[in-house]
C-alpha positions in Angstrom: -41.7 -13.0 14.4 -45.4 -13.9 14.5 -48.0 -11.9 12.4 -51.8 -11.9 12.9 -54.3 -10.9 10.2 -57.6 -10.1 11.8 -61.0 -8.6 11.0 -61.4 -9.8 7.5 -63.5 -12.5 5.9 -61.3 -15.5 5.6 -61.6 -18.3 3.1 -60.2 -21.1 5.5 -59.6 -24.6 4.6 -61.5 -27.0 6.8 -63.0 -30.6 6.5 -61.5 -31.1 3.1 -62.6 -27.8 1.5 -62.9 -24.1 1.6 -65.2 -22.5 4.1 -66.1 -18.9 4.8 -64.9 -17.6 8.1 -66.4 -14.1 8.8 -64.4 -11.8 11.1 -61.6 -14.4 11.1 -58.0 -14.5 12.0 -54.9 -16.0 10.3 -51.5 -16.1 12.2 -48.2 -17.0 10.6 -44.6 -17.2 11.6 -41.4 -18.2 9.8 -43.3 -18.6 6.5 -46.0 -21.0 7.8 -49.5 -20.6 8.9 -49.8 -21.3 12.7 -53.5 -20.5 13.3 -56.9 -20.1 11.6 -59.9 -19.3 13.5 -61.4 -16.5 15.7 -59.9 -16.8 19.2 -56.1 -16.5 18.7 -54.2 -16.2 22.0 -50.7 -16.6 20.9 -47.8 -14.2 20.6 -48.2 -11.2 18.1 -45.3 -9.1 16.9 -47.2 -7.5 13.8 -50.9 -7.0 13.2 -52.6 -6.7 9.8 -56.0 -5.0 9.9 -58.1 -6.9 7.2 -61.5 -5.3 7.8 -63.1 -4.8 4.4 -60.9 -7.3 2.9 -61.4 -10.9 1.6 -58.5 -13.1 2.8 -57.8 -15.9 0.4 -54.9 -18.3 -0.2 -52.4 -17.2 -2.8 -53.6 -18.0 -6.3 -51.6 -20.7 -8.2 -51.0 -19.7 -11.8 -50.3 -23.2 -13.2 -49.6 -22.2 -16.8 -47.9 -18.7 -17.2 -45.8 -17.6 -20.0 -43.0 -15.2 -19.5 -43.1 -12.1 -21.7 -45.5 -9.9 -23.7 -46.9 -12.4 -26.2 -47.1 -11.9 -29.9 -50.7 -13.2 -29.8 -51.8 -9.7 -28.5 -51.0 -8.1 -32.0 -52.9 -10.8 -33.6 -56.2 -10.3 -31.8 -59.3 -9.9 -34.0 -57.5 -11.8 -36.8 -57.7 -15.4 -38.1 -56.5 -17.7 -40.9 -58.8 -20.0 -42.8 -56.4 -23.0 -42.7 -56.5 -22.8 -38.9 -60.4 -23.0 -39.1 -60.7 -19.2 -38.3 -58.9 -19.9 -35.1 -56.3 -17.2 -34.2 -54.3 -19.7 -32.1 -52.6 -21.2 -35.0 -51.2 -17.8 -36.0 -48.5 -18.6 -33.3 -46.8 -21.0 -35.7 -43.5 -19.2 -36.8 -40.9 -20.1 -39.2 -37.4 -20.9 -38.0 -35.5 -17.6 -37.2 -38.5 -15.5 -36.5 -37.0 -14.4 -33.3 -33.5 -13.8 -34.7 -33.5 -11.1 -37.3 -33.0 -8.1 -35.3 -35.2 -9.5 -32.4 -35.0 -9.1 -28.7 -31.7 -9.3 -27.0 -31.3 -11.5 -23.9 -31.7 -8.4 -21.7 -35.0 -7.7 -23.5 -36.3 -11.3 -22.7 -35.3 -10.8 -19.1 -37.2 -7.6 -18.9 -40.2 -9.1 -20.3 -40.2 -12.0 -18.0 -39.7 -9.7 -15.1 -42.6 -7.5 -16.2 -44.8 -10.6 -16.5 -44.0 -11.8 -13.0 -44.6 -8.4 -11.7 -48.2 -8.3 -13.2 -48.9 -11.8 -11.8 -47.8 -10.9 -8.3 -49.7 -7.6 -8.3 -52.9 -9.4 -9.2 -52.8 -12.1 -6.6 -50.5 -14.9 -7.9 -48.1 -16.4 -5.4 -47.0 -19.5 -7.3 -46.5 -19.8 -11.0 -45.5 -22.8 -13.3 -43.3 -21.5 -16.1 -44.0 -21.6 -19.8 -40.7 -20.1 -20.8 -39.9 -17.3 -22.9 -36.7 -16.9 -21.1 -34.1 -19.6 -20.5 -33.8 -22.5 -22.9 -36.6 -22.8 -25.4 -37.0 -25.6 -28.1 -37.4 -23.0 -31.0 -35.4 -20.1 -29.7 -32.4 -21.8 -28.3 -30.9 -20.6 -25.0 -31.8 -16.9 -24.0 -30.0 -16.1 -20.7 -28.2 -18.6 -18.4 -29.8 -21.1 -16.1 -28.5 -19.2 -13.2 -30.0 -16.0 -14.5 -33.3 -17.6 -14.9 -33.4 -18.9 -11.3 -32.1 -15.6 -9.9 -34.7 -13.6 -11.7 -37.5 -15.6 -10.1 -35.8 -15.5 -6.7 -35.7 -11.6 -6.8 -39.5 -11.4 -7.3 -40.2 -13.3 -4.2 -42.7 -15.5 -6.1 -42.8 -19.2 -5.7 -41.9 -20.5 -9.1 -41.8 -23.9 -10.8 -39.2 -23.8 -13.6 -38.2 -26.0 -16.5 -36.1 -26.2 -19.6 -38.6 -27.6 -22.3 -37.6 -29.9 -25.1 -39.1 -31.6 -28.1 -38.2 -33.8 -31.1 -39.9 -31.5 -33.3 -43.2 -29.7 -34.1 -45.2 -27.6 -36.4 -43.3 -25.1 -38.6 -44.9 -22.2 -40.5 -43.8 -21.5 -44.1 -43.7 -18.2 -45.8 -46.6 -19.2 -48.0 -48.9 -19.7 -45.0 -48.7 -23.5 -44.9 -47.7 -25.6 -41.9 -45.5 -28.7 -41.8 -44.1 -30.8 -38.9 -40.3 -31.2 -38.8 -38.4 -33.5 -36.5 -34.9 -33.7 -35.1 -34.8 -36.5 -32.5 -31.1 -35.7 -31.5 -32.3 -32.3 -30.4 -35.0 -33.9 -28.3 -32.7 -36.2 -26.3 -30.1 -33.5 -25.8 -33.0 -31.3 -24.6 -34.0 -34.0 -22.1 -30.5 -34.3 -20.8 -30.3 -30.6 -20.3 -33.6 -30.5 -18.5 -32.8 -33.2 -16.2 -29.4 -31.4 -15.3 -31.3 -28.1 -14.7 -33.8 -29.9 -12.4 -31.1 -31.5 -10.4 -29.0 -28.3 -10.1 -31.8 -26.0 -9.1 -34.7 -27.7 -7.3 -35.1 -26.1 -3.9 -33.3 -22.9 -4.8 -34.2 -19.6 -3.2 -35.0 -21.1 0.2 -37.3 -23.7 -1.5 -39.4 -21.2 -3.4 -37.9 -22.5 -6.7 -38.9 -25.9 -7.7 -38.4 -27.8 -11.1 -40.4 -30.1 -13.3 -39.9 -31.7 -16.8 -41.5 -30.2 -19.8 -41.6 -32.3 -23.0 -43.1 -29.2 -24.7 -45.7 -30.5 -27.3 -47.7 -33.8 -27.7 -47.4 -33.5 -31.5 -43.7 -32.7 -31.2 -42.5 -35.7 -29.0 -41.9 -39.4 -30.1 -43.2 -42.2 -27.8 -39.6 -43.1 -26.9 -38.9 -39.3 -25.7 -42.2 -39.5 -23.7 -41.3 -42.7 -21.9 -37.8 -41.5 -21.1 -39.2 -38.3 -19.7 -41.7 -40.2 -17.4 -38.8 -42.3 -16.2 -36.6 -39.3 -15.6 -39.3 -37.6 -13.6 -39.8 -40.5 -11.4 -36.1 -40.6 -10.7 -36.1 -36.9 -9.9 -39.3 -37.0 -7.9 -40.8 -34.2 -9.9 -43.9 -33.4 -12.0 -44.4 -33.3 -15.7 -46.3 -30.8 -18.0 -47.1 -31.0 -21.7 -49.1 -28.9 -24.2 -51.8 -31.3 -25.7 -54.9 -30.9 -27.8 -54.5 -27.3 -27.8 -55.3 -26.5 -31.4 -57.3 -28.1 -34.2 -54.6 -28.9 -36.7 -52.8 -30.9 -33.9 -55.8 -33.1 -33.6 -55.9 -33.9 -37.2 -52.1 -34.2 -37.5 -52.1 -36.9 -34.7 -54.9 -38.8 -36.3 -53.0 -38.7 -39.6 -49.8 -39.7 -38.1 -50.6 -42.2 -35.4 -54.5 -42.9 -35.9 -55.0 -41.7 -32.2 -56.3 -38.5 -30.6 -53.5 -36.5 -28.9 -54.8 -37.8 -25.5 -55.0 -41.6 -26.7 -51.4 -41.1 -28.1 -50.1 -40.1 -24.7 -52.0 -43.0 -23.0 -50.6 -45.5 -25.4 -47.1 -44.2 -24.7 -47.5 -44.8 -21.0 -47.1 -41.1 -20.4 -50.2 -40.1 -18.4 -50.2 -40.3 -14.6 -51.0 -38.2 -11.5 -47.7 -36.3 -11.9 -48.5 -35.1 -15.3 -50.4 -31.9 -16.1 -52.0 -31.6 -19.4 -52.1 -28.0 -20.7 -55.4 -27.1 -22.4 -56.8 -30.5 -23.4 -59.4 -28.7 -25.5 -59.7 -30.8 -28.7 -61.0 -34.0 -27.6 -63.8 -36.0 -29.2 -66.3 -33.9 -27.2 -65.5 -30.7 -29.0 -68.2 -29.8 -31.5 -65.8 -28.8 -34.2 -64.6 -32.4 -34.6 -66.3 -34.9 -36.8 -65.4 -37.7 -34.5 -67.3 -40.4 -32.6 -68.0 -39.0 -29.1 -70.1 -41.9 -27.7 -67.5 -43.4 -25.4 -65.8 -40.1 -24.5 -62.6 -41.9 -24.5 -60.2 -39.0 -23.8 -62.1 -38.0 -20.6 -62.0 -41.5 -19.4 -58.3 -41.9 -20.1 -57.4 -38.7 -18.3 -59.6 -39.7 -15.3 -58.2 -43.2 -15.0 -54.7 -42.0 -15.2 -55.0 -39.4 -12.5 -53.7 -36.8 -14.8 -54.6 -33.1 -14.2 -55.7 -30.4 -16.8 -54.4 -26.8 -16.8 -57.1 -24.6 -18.2 -56.3 -21.1 -19.6 -59.6 -19.7 -20.9 -58.7 -16.1 -21.7 -56.1 -16.7 -24.4 -58.4 -19.2 -26.2 -61.5 -17.1 -25.8 -59.8 -14.3 -27.5 -59.3 -16.5 -30.5 -62.8 -18.0 -30.6 -61.8 -21.3 -29.0 -63.5 -22.8 -25.9 -63.1 -25.9 -23.8 -66.1 -28.0 -23.8 -66.2 -27.7 -20.9 -64.5 -26.7 -17.7 -67.2 -28.1 -15.5 -67.4 -31.3 -17.6 -63.8 -32.2 -16.5 -64.3 -31.0 -12.9 -67.5 -33.1 -12.5 -66.0 -36.0 -14.2 -63.6 -36.0 -11.3 -60.5 -34.7 -13.2 -58.5 -32.2 -11.2 -58.5 -28.9 -13.2 -56.0 -26.0 -12.4 -56.1 -22.5 -13.9 -53.3 -20.4 -15.7 -53.0 -17.2 -17.6 -50.7 -18.5 -20.4 -50.2 -15.1 -22.1 -50.6 -11.6 -20.7 -52.3 -10.1 -18.8 -51.4 -12.5 -15.9 -54.6 -11.8 -13.9 -55.9 -14.9 -12.4 -59.1 -13.0 -11.3 -59.8 -12.5 -15.0 -59.1 -16.1 -15.6 -61.6 -17.2 -13.0 -64.3 -15.0 -14.4 -63.7 -16.1 -17.9 -63.5 -19.9 -16.9 -66.9 -19.6 -15.3 -68.6 -17.6 -18.1 -67.2 -19.8 -21.0 -68.3 -22.9 -19.2 -71.8 -21.6 -18.8 -71.9 -20.6 -22.5 -70.5 -23.9 -23.9 -72.8 -26.0 -21.6 -75.8 -23.6 -22.1 -76.3 -23.6 -18.4 -76.2 -21.2 -15.6 -75.3 -24.2 -13.4 -72.0 -24.7 -15.2 -68.8 -22.9 -14.2 -69.8 -22.3 -10.6 -67.8 -19.7 -8.6 -66.9 -22.5 -6.1 -65.6 -24.6 -9.0 -63.2 -21.9 -10.6 -62.0 -20.7 -7.1 -61.1 -24.3 -6.3 -59.3 -24.6 -9.6 -57.3 -21.5 -8.9 -56.2 -22.7 -5.5 -56.7 -26.3 -4.7 -56.6 -27.4 -8.3 -53.2 -26.0 -8.8 -52.0 -27.4 -5.5 -53.0 -30.9 -6.4 -51.4 -30.7 -9.9 -48.2 -29.7 -8.1 -48.7 -32.5 -5.6 -48.6 -29.9 -2.8 -50.8 -30.0 0.3 -49.2 -27.0 1.8 -50.4 -24.6 -0.9 -53.7 -23.3 -2.1 -55.3 -23.2 1.3 -55.3 -21.3 4.6 -54.7 -24.0 7.2 -52.4 -24.7 9.9 -49.1 -26.0 8.5 -49.7 -24.6 5.1 -47.3 -22.0 3.5 -48.0 -18.5 4.5 -49.1 -17.4 1.0 -51.9 -15.1 1.6 -53.8 -12.5 -0.5 -56.0 -9.7 0.8 -58.7 -8.3 -1.7 -60.4 -5.1 -1.1 -64.1 -5.9 -1.2 -65.2 -2.3 -0.6 -64.7 -1.3 -4.2 -67.9 0.1 -5.8 -68.0 -2.8 -8.2 -67.8 -5.4 -5.4 -69.3 -4.3 -2.3 -73.1 -5.1 -2.6 -72.3 -8.7 -3.7 -69.4 -9.2 -1.4 -71.6 -8.5 1.6 -73.8 -11.5 0.6 -71.3 -13.9 -1.0 -67.5 -12.8 -1.1 -66.5 -15.6 -3.5 -69.2 -14.8 -6.1 -68.0 -11.1 -5.8 -64.5 -12.1 -6.3 -65.3 -14.3 -9.4 -68.0 -12.3 -11.1 -67.2 -8.7 -10.0 -63.6 -8.2 -8.8 -60.6 -6.9 -10.8 -57.0 -7.8 -10.5 -56.2 -4.3 -9.1 -58.4 -4.9 -6.1 -55.7 -7.1 -4.7 -54.6 -5.0 -1.7 -51.8 -7.1 -0.1 -49.9 -10.2 -1.2 -47.8 -12.3 1.3 -45.5 -15.2 0.1 -43.6 -17.4 2.5 -44.6 -14.9 5.2 -43.0 -11.9 3.5 -45.3 -9.1 2.3 -44.6 -8.4 -1.4 -47.6 -6.1 -2.2 -49.0 -3.7 0.4 -51.7 -1.1 -0.4 -51.8 -2.3 -4.0 -48.1 -1.3 -4.4 -45.2 -3.7 -5.4 -42.7 -3.2 -2.6 -39.6 -4.5 -4.3 -40.1 -3.8 -7.9 -39.9 -0.5 -10.0 -42.8 -0.7 -12.4 -41.8 2.2 -14.7 -38.4 0.6 -15.4 -40.1 -2.8 -15.9 -42.5 -1.3 -18.3 -39.8 0.5 -20.4 -38.1 -2.9 -20.7 -41.0 -4.7 -21.8 -41.9 -2.1 -24.3 -38.5 -2.4 -25.9 -38.8 -6.2 -25.9 -42.2 -6.0 -27.7 -41.0 -3.4 -30.4 -38.0 -5.6 -31.2 -40.2 -8.8 -31.3 -42.6 -7.1 -33.7 -39.7 -6.1 -36.0 -38.1 -9.5 -36.0 -41.4 -11.4 -36.6 -42.2 -9.0 -39.4 -39.0 -9.6 -41.2 -38.9 -13.3 -40.9 -42.6 -14.1 -41.5 -43.9 -11.2 -43.8 -40.9 -10.5 -45.9 -40.3 -7.3 -44.1 -43.6 -5.7 -44.6 -45.4 -4.0 -41.7 -47.4 -6.2 -39.5 -50.4 -3.9 -39.7 -50.6 -5.1 -43.4 -51.8 -8.3 -42.0 -53.1 -7.3 -38.5 -54.6 -3.9 -38.8 -55.1 -1.7 -35.8 -58.6 -1.4 -34.5 -59.0 2.0 -36.0 -56.9 4.0 -38.5 -54.5 6.7 -37.4 -55.6 10.3 -37.8 -53.6 11.7 -40.7 -53.4 15.4 -41.4 
């Protein structure tokens, strides 16, 4: 069965980059793009009218957390010992999720809801940051088979892993933080992760792929890092790690190893083209750090290794934290991808925020260009995954295609002049009209075709309520969370 998309403005891949093809055509069959141009004369079984639509490659959400994240109820809050950064509020004590917390069915519902929101807003591929499956702090929530089947049911293209660490930061009831280690757990985690990767890579007709995820730079010994690198080479898969994501991590690694987090990974032999560094914010360039910056060592180490950076601007901007800067990495030659991390999983919002935050941190309108952030959301993610068949509309690429309605009142004037600037600076996730993955339409007319949103929302609401209850019991001695994180306005009381 051959399908032809015609009449829209196509962002086509040609001569090594994206090009605008006005009134273009894209044909696909059996999950693969067979034609991009204007004069298609092949067979057509189905036609899709794309007039008034921007036709783009499916967006690659390269760092996406399943679930409705607790950071949402901590917005507009901070702790002094995290230097007024709300990011550190995520450090929880042991058992924070266990005292009357979400059941496995709740975690599953929350994960399904997260994937539905990502799909609805134009993501076709995601790389998992798990809140479902095996987690270093929560143990196993749901079986491996259930995790894979959950992704398969959505139709999304997913990269899955079972994360593991030797240790990491632990919060105490008095508000202090300590780092605790259990190397036996780290080695067992690596063993489980490798088994998972071997068992499920290529599931769901190839839409499910696997990777290795030593979870935290400050929670992995050099020995575990080297073993992870060797295991990934044996499996032929990529690696991902959270690194330089919060200020205390930077200081802790200096204290413990005399190295910055990035230098620590380089000295352990961990960096390489197959490695994605999630966040990489607190390097010597960051203005909060009283650290010599003349040599810009971290940028050089990342660049020379070929590693990539996964940038998630929204979650950090909500906590007053910014990468310095997105365009610095891009123009240094470091491949950068984009991800949503926590909800909402809207990659259009991430593109806009990445652009605006880069302009603000660099103090320049010439930073965070629309081209740079769109490339990161498409080609950058594909490069990080070492895939040349994703993130582009070209013959031979996967038929992962998104149509965006450019006739919305907030887009039309700009879209007529420059559709990519309209997408980055004016569009909303709800402007996504159609999503096609592997040649199968999953969203049409803005509606999810295979998911029932009311049921997903009810499950996510139940998850969130139980999560709030359990965290309150474990972290705040049973007191209401509003005693610590007040609502924006007080309730009206009669």
